Residue, then its C-alpha position, 0 to 999 in steps of 0.5 A: m755342726k749336728f744334723n737334727l733329724k727332728l727339725m728336718g722331719f718337721r720340715v718334710s712333714t710341714q712342706r708335704r701338708q702345705l702341698k696337700i700330699t699325703q705320706e702314702e702319695l710321698a712315699e709312692k713318688v720317691g719310692v719308699s714305704v710309708k713307714h719309712i716316710s713317717a720315721i724320717e718325718t718323726g725324726r727316727s730315721k736319716p734319709n740318704i742324700q738321694l732320698l733326701y733329693d728325690i723328697a725335696s724335689t717332689l716337695n718343690v724345695t732345695i735340700d737346704y731347706f731341710t738342713f739349715 
């Protein structure tokens, strides 16, 4: 199974916007730069498992929401 970075990024972005959280706020909460969050949301960067867990927790979803 191929990991779809663009789909994952789209789902991160969609959920973040639904919760009315800015990229800056998300980046601060998970301890990365805004540039890194932007790269994840556009499918240019693949977060490690810990960061993916932190993003999921912050956005009130499970990791599988991003991967399936």
